[in-house]
C-alpha positions as CSV (number, residue, x, y, z in Angstrom):
1,M,180.3,-60.9,-161.3
2,L,177.2,-58.7,-160.9
3,K,177.9,-55.0,-160.9
4,T,176.9,-53.5,-157.5
5,N,177.7,-50.6,-155.3
6,R,179.3,-52.7,-152.6
7,D,182.3,-50.4,-152.4
8,K,179.9,-47.6,-151.3
9,L,178.1,-49.6,-148.6
10,V,178.5,-48.6,-144.9
11,A,179.7,-51.4,-142.6
12,I,178.3,-50.6,-139.1
13,S,178.0,-52.4,-135.8
14,V,174.6,-53.3,-134.3
15,Q,174.1,-55.3,-131.1
16,G,171.5,-57.4,-129.6
17,E,171.3,-60.2,-127.0
18,I,170.2,-63.8,-126.8
19,T,166.5,-63.7,-126.0
20,H,164.5,-65.8,-123.6
21,P,161.5,-67.7,-125.2
22,G,158.2,-66.0,-124.5
23,V,154.7,-67.4,-124.0
24,A,151.7,-65.1,-124.4
25,S,149.2,-67.8,-123.8
26,A,149.5,-71.4,-122.7
27,Y,147.6,-72.8,-125.7
28,R,148.0,-72.1,-129.4
29,V,144.8,-72.9,-131.2
30,G,145.5,-74.3,-134.6
31,W,143.8,-74.0,-137.9
32,D,142.1,-77.3,-137.1
33,G,140.7,-76.1,-133.8
34,V,143.1,-78.1,-131.7
35,A,144.8,-76.4,-128.8
36,R,148.4,-77.3,-128.4
37,V,151.3,-76.4,-126.0
38,L,154.5,-76.3,-128.0
39,P,157.9,-74.6,-128.0
40,G,158.0,-71.5,-130.1
41,T,160.3,-68.5,-130.8
42,G,163.3,-67.3,-128.9
43,G,166.2,-68.7,-127.0
44,I,169.0,-71.1,-128.0
45,T,167.6,-73.9,-130.2
46,Y,170.2,-76.6,-129.9
47,N,169.0,-79.2,-132.3
48,V,167.5,-77.1,-135.1
49,R,169.8,-75.6,-137.7
50,I,169.9,-74.2,-141.2
51,G,169.9,-77.1,-143.7
52,D,167.4,-79.0,-141.6
53,C,163.8,-79.5,-142.8
54,C,161.6,-76.8,-141.5
55,I,158.4,-78.8,-141.5
56,G,157.1,-81.4,-139.0
57,W,158.8,-80.2,-135.8
58,A,156.9,-80.4,-132.5
59,G,157.0,-76.7,-132.4
60,D,155.5,-73.5,-133.7
61,H,157.5,-70.7,-135.5
62,V,160.7,-72.4,-134.3
63,E,163.8,-70.2,-135.0
64,P,166.9,-72.3,-135.9
65,G,170.1,-71.6,-133.9
66,V,170.2,-68.5,-131.8
67,T,167.5,-65.8,-131.5
68,T,168.6,-62.3,-130.8
69,K,167.0,-58.9,-130.2
70,N,168.0,-55.5,-128.9
71,L,165.9,-55.3,-125.7
72,K,167.2,-51.9,-124.6
73,D,165.3,-49.7,-126.9
74,E,162.6,-50.1,-129.6
75,R,164.4,-47.8,-132.0
76,Q,167.7,-49.5,-131.5
77,N,166.0,-52.9,-132.2
78,M,164.5,-51.4,-135.4
79,A,168.0,-50.5,-136.5
80,Y,169.2,-53.9,-135.4
81,N,166.7,-55.5,-137.7
82,Y,167.3,-53.2,-140.6
83,Y,171.1,-53.2,-140.6
84,A,171.6,-56.9,-140.0
85,C,171.7,-58.7,-143.4
86,I,171.6,-62.3,-144.3
87,G,175.2,-63.7,-144.1
88,N,176.6,-60.9,-141.9
89,T,179.1,-62.0,-139.3
90,A,177.9,-62.1,-135.7
91,T,180.3,-62.2,-132.8
92,V,179.4,-63.1,-129.2
93,V,180.9,-60.3,-127.0
94,S,180.0,-61.4,-123.5
95,G,179.7,-64.6,-121.5
96,D,181.5,-67.9,-121.7
97,A,181.2,-68.1,-125.5
98,K,182.8,-64.7,-126.0
99,G,184.6,-64.5,-129.3
100,A,182.4,-67.2,-131.0
101,K,181.4,-66.2,-134.5
102,G,178.3,-67.0,-136.5
103,R,176.2,-65.7,-139.4
104,V,172.8,-64.0,-139.7
105,T,170.2,-66.4,-141.3
106,G,167.0,-64.5,-141.0
107,K,164.6,-61.9,-139.6
108,H,161.3,-62.8,-137.9
109,G,158.6,-60.1,-138.1
110,G,156.2,-59.6,-135.3
111,A,158.7,-60.8,-132.8
112,E,161.3,-58.5,-134.5
113,H,164.0,-61.1,-134.0
114,V,167.3,-61.5,-135.8
115,I,168.3,-65.2,-136.1
116,V,171.9,-66.3,-136.1
117,D,173.6,-69.6,-136.9
118,F,176.5,-70.7,-134.6
119,D,178.5,-73.9,-134.4
120,P,176.7,-76.2,-131.9
121,S,179.8,-76.5,-129.7
122,D,179.7,-72.7,-129.2
123,M,176.0,-72.7,-128.5
124,E,176.6,-75.1,-125.6
125,K,178.6,-72.3,-123.9
126,M,176.0,-69.6,-124.5
127,A,173.4,-68.2,-122.1
128,I,170.3,-66.2,-122.3
129,G,171.3,-62.5,-122.2
130,D,174.7,-62.9,-123.8
131,R,175.4,-60.0,-126.1
132,V,175.9,-60.5,-129.9
133,Q,177.4,-57.9,-132.1
134,I,176.7,-58.0,-135.9
135,K,178.8,-56.3,-138.5
136,G,175.9,-54.8,-140.5
137,Y,176.8,-54.7,-144.2
138,G,174.4,-54.8,-147.1
139,L,171.8,-52.2,-146.3
140,G,171.6,-50.0,-149.5
141,L,173.0,-52.7,-151.8
142,V,172.1,-52.0,-155.5
143,L,172.4,-54.0,-158.6
144,T,173.6,-51.2,-160.9
145,D,172.7,-52.9,-164.2
146,F,169.2,-53.9,-162.9
147,P,167.5,-50.7,-161.4
148,G,164.2,-52.5,-161.5
149,V,165.4,-55.1,-159.0
150,K,165.4,-54.2,-155.4
151,V,167.8,-55.8,-153.0
152,M,167.1,-56.0,-149.3
153,S,168.5,-57.8,-146.2
154,L,171.3,-59.4,-148.3
155,S,175.0,-59.4,-147.6
156,P,177.1,-58.8,-150.8
157,D,179.2,-61.9,-149.8
158,I,176.1,-64.1,-149.9
159,L,175.0,-62.5,-153.2
160,D,178.4,-63.6,-154.6
161,K,177.8,-67.2,-153.5
162,M,174.3,-67.4,-154.9
163,D,175.7,-68.0,-158.4
164,V,173.3,-65.4,-160.0
165,K,173.9,-65.2,-163.7
166,V,172.8,-62.7,-166.3
167,V,171.2,-64.5,-169.3
168,K,169.5,-62.7,-172.1
169,G,169.0,-59.6,-169.9
170,K,167.5,-61.4,-167.0
171,L,168.9,-62.5,-163.6
172,Q,169.0,-66.3,-163.3
173,V,168.7,-66.9,-159.6
174,P,169.1,-70.4,-158.2
175,V,166.4,-71.4,-155.7
176,T,165.4,-74.8,-154.2
177,H,161.6,-74.3,-154.6
178,I,159.1,-72.2,-156.5
179,V,156.2,-71.3,-154.1
180,P,152.7,-70.7,-155.6
181,C,151.8,-67.1,-154.6
182,Q,148.4,-68.2,-153.3
183,L,150.2,-70.0,-150.4
184,M,151.6,-66.8,-148.9
185,G,149.8,-65.7,-145.8
186,S,150.7,-63.9,-142.6
187,G,152.8,-60.8,-143.3
188,L,151.1,-59.7,-146.5
189,G,150.0,-56.1,-146.5
190,G,152.8,-54.8,-144.3
191,Q,154.3,-51.4,-145.2
192,M,157.9,-52.6,-145.7
193,A,159.8,-55.8,-146.5
194,E,163.3,-54.6,-145.4
195,K,162.8,-56.5,-142.1
196,G,160.7,-59.4,-140.9
197,D,159.2,-62.1,-143.0
198,Y,156.0,-63.5,-144.3
199,D,154.6,-67.1,-144.2
200,I,154.0,-70.0,-146.5
201,M,150.7,-71.6,-145.5
202,T,151.3,-75.3,-145.3
203,H,148.1,-76.7,-143.7
204,D,146.9,-78.3,-147.0
205,K,149.3,-81.2,-146.7
206,A,148.2,-82.8,-150.0
207,Y,148.8,-79.7,-152.0
208,I,152.1,-78.9,-150.2
209,K,153.3,-82.4,-151.2
210,E,152.0,-82.0,-154.7
211,Q,154.0,-78.8,-155.1
212,G,157.1,-80.5,-153.7
213,L,157.3,-78.2,-150.7
214,D,157.2,-80.9,-148.0
215,D,161.0,-81.0,-147.9
216,L,161.5,-77.2,-147.4
217,R,164.6,-76.5,-145.3
218,F,165.7,-73.6,-143.1
219,G,168.0,-71.5,-145.2
220,D,166.5,-72.5,-148.6
221,L,166.2,-69.7,-151.2
222,V,162.8,-69.8,-152.7
223,A,161.0,-67.9,-155.5
224,I,157.5,-66.5,-155.2
225,P,156.1,-65.6,-158.6
226,D,153.5,-62.7,-158.9
227,H,154.6,-61.3,-155.5
228,A,156.2,-57.9,-155.2
229,S,158.0,-56.7,-152.0
230,F,159.0,-53.1,-152.9
231,Y,156.9,-51.2,-150.4
232,G,155.4,-54.0,-148.4
233,R,154.3,-57.4,-149.7
234,Q,151.5,-57.8,-152.3
235,Y,150.2,-59.7,-155.2
236,Q,151.3,-58.2,-158.5
237,R,151.0,-60.2,-161.8
238,G,154.4,-60.6,-163.5
239,S,156.4,-59.6,-160.4
240,M,158.9,-61.9,-158.5
241,T,160.2,-62.2,-155.0
242,I,163.2,-64.2,-153.9
243,G,163.5,-65.0,-150.2
244,V,165.0,-67.3,-147.6
245,V,163.3,-69.7,-145.2
246,V,163.9,-68.4,-141.7
247,H,161.5,-70.2,-139.3
248,S,159.5,-73.4,-139.0
249,D,156.0,-74.2,-140.0
250,C,153.1,-73.4,-137.6
251,N,149.7,-74.6,-136.5
252,G,147.9,-71.2,-136.7
253,S,145.7,-70.3,-139.7
254,G,147.5,-68.3,-142.3
255,H,150.9,-69.2,-140.9
256,G,153.8,-71.5,-141.9
257,P,157.5,-71.3,-142.7
258,G,158.7,-67.7,-142.8
259,I,160.4,-66.0,-145.7
260,T,162.7,-63.0,-145.5
261,T,162.8,-61.1,-148.8
262,L,166.2,-60.8,-150.5
263,L,165.4,-59.7,-154.1
264,T,162.2,-58.4,-155.8
265,S,161.1,-57.1,-159.2
266,M,157.9,-55.7,-160.5
267,T,158.7,-57.1,-164.0
268,S,160.1,-60.4,-165.4
269,E,163.8,-59.4,-164.8
270,I,164.2,-62.3,-162.3
271,A,164.2,-65.9,-163.6
272,P,164.4,-68.5,-160.9
273,V,166.3,-71.7,-161.6
274,V,165.8,-74.7,-159.4
275,S,169.0,-76.0,-157.6
276,E,169.2,-78.1,-154.5
277,K,172.4,-76.2,-153.5
278,A,170.6,-72.9,-153.1
279,N,170.7,-73.0,-149.3
280,L,172.6,-71.0,-146.7
281,A,174.1,-74.1,-145.2
282,H,175.8,-74.8,-148.6
283,F,177.0,-71.1,-148.8
284,F,178.4,-71.3,-145.2
285,G,180.1,-74.7,-145.9
286,I,178.4,-76.5,-143.0
287,E,176.5,-79.2,-144.9
């Protein structure tokens, strides 16, 4: 077991509600100059779930499962996004699905959404506006023997299931894919990585296939070499970022499957190891 400060973490409730999809403009102009009208973010997405491939949907920035946000107050929604960590328990507290439980699977920057996986039978009972309460637990998590590794947006329970090992002074972290750093686009240059995501650009289909990224799934853990996410997201030789795939690919230039950061290091303390089981669906036991 990795040594952490989990016994010192604060478990605290935060609450949002199931959002309505929003459309800012009828058309989304893609990287190829084609204008498309497609489903996007928000709402209850009945047929897209973690474990499914995140590439090839007739959609744009599709969020699997249930999209939530605190619409009452901007500061409260900021807390909602900070406190909610990947793997935290979410409970529906209003409406016909009251009592249904799910788990946080991602955070989508820009929209400032928290994405939650629920059983499909529970989703059929849900409605836009139903309130969802999350037991926020994980903010402030530290790996005590690895001060050079920053942890963010990660539940200690998921960290336990990730099968991280210490080998020759390094953290061996299972991931499904290693993403070339030059593919990272929208979201670079932000001031913080404790919320939101940044995108893998997937428009060069031949290169994506060559790199083995054409089968990326929602919930996959991925490694991004030479990217640091300490105080925002940036290129830094020798650094490493580990993240989770949170939304689908997109048609707009600079966009693609979104990655929420979980671990990052400025040095070579993190060593990714490829494993097909490194997906939230496997950790949640829903495959």
